[in-house]
LUMSEZA-259187 format. One record per residue: chain; x, y, z of N, C-alpha, C, O in turn; residue in one letter. Coordinates in nm, 3 decimals, always signed. Example, Ala and Ser with C-alpha at 12.3 -4.5 7.8 and 13.67 -1.06 7.14 Angstrom:
REC tido     nc1     nc2     nc3    cac1    cac2    cac3     cc1     cc2     cc3     oc1     oc2     oc3 zavex
REC    A  +1.319  -0.569  +0.780  +1.230  -0.450  +0.780  +1.320  -0.330  +0.780  +1.424  -0.332  +0.846     A
REC    A  +1.285  -0.225  +0.708  +1.367  -0.106  +0.714  +1.290  +0.003  +0.787  +1.341  +0.114  +0.804     S
This chain:
REC tido     nc1     nc2     nc3    cac1    cac2    cac3     cc1     cc2     cc3     oc1     oc2     oc3 zavex
REC    A +10.516 +11.016  +8.872 +10.413 +10.879  +8.881 +10.364 +10.859  +9.032 +10.250 +10.827  +9.063     X
REC    A +10.469 +10.883  +9.119 +10.444 +10.870  +9.277 +10.332 +10.992  +9.298 +10.228 +10.983  +9.364     X
REC    A +10.374 +11.093  +9.234 +10.290 +11.208  +9.292 +10.122 +11.186  +9.255 +10.030 +11.207  +9.334     X
REC    A +10.107 +11.133  +9.104 +10.000 +11.097  +9.040  +9.929 +10.994  +9.144  +9.812 +11.012  +9.178     X
REC    A +10.001 +10.895  +9.188  +9.941 +10.800  +9.270  +9.897 +10.833  +9.400  +9.793 +10.786  +9.446     X
REC    A  +9.981 +10.923  +9.472  +9.947 +11.004  +9.554  +9.818 +11.088  +9.570  +9.745 +11.091  +9.669     X
REC    A  +9.801 +11.156  +9.454  +9.674 +11.236  +9.432  +9.567 +11.143  +9.396  +9.453 +11.177  +9.428     X
REC    A  +9.583 +11.041  +9.340  +9.464 +10.957  +9.319  +9.377 +10.932  +9.402  +9.424 +10.946  +9.515     X
REC    A  +9.246 +10.894  +9.404  +9.166 +10.843  +9.517  +9.132 +10.706  +9.481  +9.028 +10.670  +9.427     X
REC    A  +9.256 +10.613  +9.524  +9.217 +10.474  +9.496  +9.212 +10.409  +9.619  +9.244 +10.454  +9.729     X
REC    A  +9.159 +10.276  +9.583  +9.133 +10.201  +9.704  +9.312 +10.180  +9.767  +9.404 +10.198  +9.688     X
REC    A  +9.333 +10.152  +9.875  +9.444 +10.140  +9.930  +9.533  +9.989  +9.866  +9.653  +9.987  +9.838     X
REC    A  +9.463  +9.904  +9.857  +9.509  +9.797  +9.773  +9.552  +9.800  +9.627  +9.640  +9.729  +9.579     X
REC    A  +9.483  +9.887  +9.565  +9.538  +9.934  +9.460  +9.665 +10.011  +9.420  +9.738  +9.991  +9.323     X
REC    A  +9.677 +10.104  +9.517  +9.778 +10.178  +9.560  +9.886 +10.079  +9.580  +9.986 +10.099  +9.511     X
REC    A  +9.889  +9.981  +9.656  +9.992  +9.899  +9.700 +10.034  +9.790  +9.585 +10.144  +9.737  +9.569     X
REC    A  +9.913  +9.773  +9.509  +9.972  +9.686  +9.376 +10.039  +9.749  +9.265 +10.128  +9.697  +9.198     X
REC    A  +9.984  +9.881  +9.246 +10.078  +9.971  +9.148 +10.180  +9.996  +9.211 +10.272  +9.980  +9.130     X
REC    A +10.228 +10.031  +9.327 +10.368 +10.068  +9.381 +10.470  +9.951  +9.364 +10.585  +9.967  +9.321     X
REC    A +10.412  +9.824  +9.406 +10.474  +9.690  +9.389 +10.545  +9.682  +9.255 +10.665  +9.668  +9.232     X
REC    A +10.399  +9.699  +9.136 +10.439  +9.657  +8.998 +10.560  +9.736  +8.965 +10.650  +9.674  +8.909     X
REC    A +10.581  +9.882  +8.993 +10.686  +9.952  +8.962 +10.830  +9.974  +9.052 +10.936 +10.024  +9.015     X
REC    A +10.796  +9.924  +9.168 +10.919  +9.904  +9.217 +11.000  +9.772  +9.180 +11.123  +9.780  +9.184     X
REC    A +10.944  +9.656  +9.147 +11.016  +9.548  +9.092 +11.078  +9.583  +8.990 +11.157  +9.495  +8.954     X
REC    A +11.077  +9.704  +8.906 +11.143  +9.757  +8.785 +11.287  +9.805  +8.824 +11.389  +9.798  +8.756     X
REC    A +11.268  +9.867  +8.972 +11.383  +9.946  +8.993 +11.526  +9.881  +8.995 +11.632  +9.942  +8.985     X
REC    A +11.512  +9.761  +9.009 +11.640  +9.682  +9.051 +11.693  +9.636  +8.923 +11.788  +9.558  +8.928     X
REC    A +11.635  +9.680  +8.779 +11.667  +9.620  +8.662 +11.723  +9.720  +8.607 +11.710  +9.833  +8.655     X
REC    A +11.809  +9.690  +8.470 +11.863  +9.791  +8.413 +11.856  +9.788  +8.274 +11.817  +9.681  +8.229     X
REC    A +11.884  +9.883  +8.184 +11.863  +9.863  +8.031 +11.728  +9.802  +7.970 +11.621  +9.834  +8.021     X
REC    A +11.733  +9.712  +7.859 +11.626  +9.684  +7.799 +11.518  +9.625  +7.895 +11.400  +9.660  +7.882     X
REC    A +11.559  +9.530  +7.999 +11.513  +9.454  +8.074 +11.416  +9.567  +8.184 +11.302  +9.542  +8.223     X
REC    A +11.480  +9.670  +8.212 +11.392  +9.764  +8.274 +11.275  +9.847  +8.209 +11.168  +9.888  +8.255     X
REC    A +11.331  +9.856  +8.092 +11.209  +9.886  +7.999 +11.110  +9.801  +7.986 +10.999  +9.827  +8.034     X
REC    A +11.131  +9.705  +7.930 +11.023  +9.575  +7.938 +10.957  +9.559  +8.058 +10.834  +9.545  +8.055     X
REC    A +11.026  +9.560  +8.179 +10.949  +9.542  +8.315 +10.853  +9.659  +8.348 +10.760  +9.646  +8.428     X
REC    A +10.883  +9.797  +8.269 +10.815  +9.885  +8.313 +10.664  +9.908  +8.214 +10.563  +9.974  +8.236     X
REC    A +10.710  +9.810  +8.085 +10.574  +9.799  +7.996 +10.492  +9.715  +8.041 +10.372  +9.740  +8.049     X
REC    A +10.549  +9.591  +8.080 +10.468  +9.487  +8.171 +10.370  +9.553  +8.254 +10.247  +9.554  +8.248     X
REC    A +10.490  +9.634  +8.372 +10.391  +9.660  +8.465 +10.312  +9.748  +8.434 +10.207  +9.739  +8.497     X
REC    A +10.318  +9.861  +8.338 +10.209  +9.955  +8.283 +10.084  +9.862  +8.247  +9.970  +9.897  +8.275     X
REC    A +10.115  +9.740  +8.182  +9.991  +9.680  +8.122  +9.890  +9.629  +8.246  +9.767  +9.625  +8.234     X
REC    A  +9.968  +9.589  +8.372  +9.927  +9.533  +8.475  +9.839  +9.615  +8.560  +9.741  +9.577  +8.623     X
REC    A  +9.894  +9.748  +8.553  +9.846  +9.859  +8.619  +9.730  +9.929  +8.558  +9.637  +9.973  +8.626     X
REC    A  +9.737  +9.939  +8.419  +9.618  +9.983  +8.359  +9.465  +9.861  +8.385  +9.346  +9.893  +8.372     X
REC    A  +9.513  +9.739  +8.417  +9.400  +9.651  +8.435  +9.360  +9.685  +8.579  +9.241  +9.687  +8.610     X
REC    A  +9.450  +9.711  +8.661  +9.413  +9.758  +8.793  +9.324  +9.883  +8.790  +9.214  +9.883  +8.846     X
REC    A  +9.373  +9.989  +8.722  +9.298 +10.107  +8.693  +9.146 +10.071  +8.646  +9.050 +10.107  +8.715     X
REC    A  +9.132 +10.010  +8.542  +9.009  +9.967  +8.485  +8.917  +9.881  +8.572  +8.796  +9.877  +8.550     X
REC    A  +8.991  +9.797  +8.692  +8.892  +9.761  +8.772  +8.859  +9.858  +8.891  +8.764  +9.831  +8.964     X
REC    A  +8.919  +9.949  +8.907  +8.887 +10.063  +9.010  +8.769 +10.157  +8.906  +8.665 +10.204  +8.953     X
REC    A  +8.796 +10.168  +8.807  +8.659 +10.223  +8.742  +8.554 +10.163  +8.731  +8.447 +10.224  +8.744     X
REC    A  +8.559 +10.020  +8.701  +8.472  +9.969  +8.726  +8.375  +9.969  +8.840  +8.254  +9.981  +8.821     X
REC    A  +8.424  +9.956  +8.944  +8.401  +9.939  +9.089  +8.344 +10.089  +9.124  +8.273 +10.094  +9.225     X
REC    A  +8.367 +10.212  +9.052  +8.338 +10.332  +9.074  +8.214 +10.383  +8.951  +8.128 +10.470  +8.966     X
REC    A  +8.235 +10.312  +8.850  +8.154 +10.343  +8.733  +8.149 +10.498  +8.701  +8.048 +10.563  +8.678     X
REC    A  +8.282 +10.543  +8.705  +8.316 +10.685  +8.658  +8.457 +10.696  +8.687  +8.509 +10.632  +8.778     X
REC    A  +8.528 +10.788  +8.601  +8.639 +10.821  +8.596  +8.649 +10.969  +8.680  +8.579 +11.063  +8.641     X
REC    A  +8.737 +10.986  +8.796  +8.751 +11.093  +8.851  +8.879 +11.164  +8.830  +8.981 +11.098  +8.810     X
REC    A  +8.883 +11.301  +8.834  +9.002 +11.349  +8.753  +9.128 +11.310  +8.775  +9.209 +11.309  +8.682     X
REC    A  +9.164 +11.269  +8.916  +9.264 +11.223  +8.953  +9.321 +11.080  +8.895  +9.438 +11.052  +8.870     X
REC    A  +9.220 +11.010  +8.883  +9.217 +10.876  +8.822  +9.263 +10.881  +8.665  +9.338 +10.806  +8.602     X
REC    A  +9.198 +10.983  +8.629  +9.245 +11.017  +8.452  +9.375 +11.049  +8.450  +9.442 +10.995  +8.363     X
REC    A  +9.448 +11.149  +8.550  +9.569 +11.182  +8.549  +9.671 +11.055  +8.564  +9.777 +11.033  +8.504     X
REC    A  +9.617 +10.992  +8.648  +9.712 +10.867  +8.675  +9.697 +10.764  +8.553  +9.787 +10.682  +8.533     X
REC    A  +9.602 +10.768  +8.484  +9.559 +10.686  +8.351  +9.656 +10.738  +8.231  +9.722 +10.671  +8.152     X
REC    A  +9.645 +10.863  +8.240  +9.746 +10.931  +8.131  +9.879 +10.923  +8.154  +9.949 +10.928  +8.052     X
REC    A  +9.937 +10.913  +8.260 +10.082 +10.900  +8.300 +10.129 +10.734  +8.279 +10.243 +10.700  +8.247     X
REC    A +10.012 +10.636  +8.305 +10.085 +10.506  +8.297 +10.073 +10.508  +8.126 +10.172 +10.467  +8.066     X
REC    A  +9.966 +10.550  +8.052  +9.983 +10.533  +7.924 +10.099 +10.578  +7.870 +10.144 +10.537  +7.763     X
REC    A +10.152 +10.667  +7.945 +10.293 +10.759  +7.868 +10.403 +10.633  +7.892 +10.471 +10.600  +7.794     X
REC    A +10.419 +10.571  +8.005 +10.513 +10.472  +8.043 +10.488 +10.320  +7.944 +10.574 +10.244  +7.900     X
REC    A +10.367 +10.314  +7.934 +10.361 +10.187  +7.859 +10.310 +10.218  +7.713 +10.297 +10.126  +7.631     X
């Protein structure tokens, strides 16, 4: 995920938000962690949709990141 995030051309604000969403899940274990990743994935999808709307197109890196987020959530 971090590789895809670093590869993507996103606003710095979007990158920070996405990193924070998933970092919060690292401290949890078991089903709580799974649920955290699912909820984080939903919020990240919203962030990526905002990036898409601001650009009005998907770039290849953003598509890869979107795909990885879809796999997690």
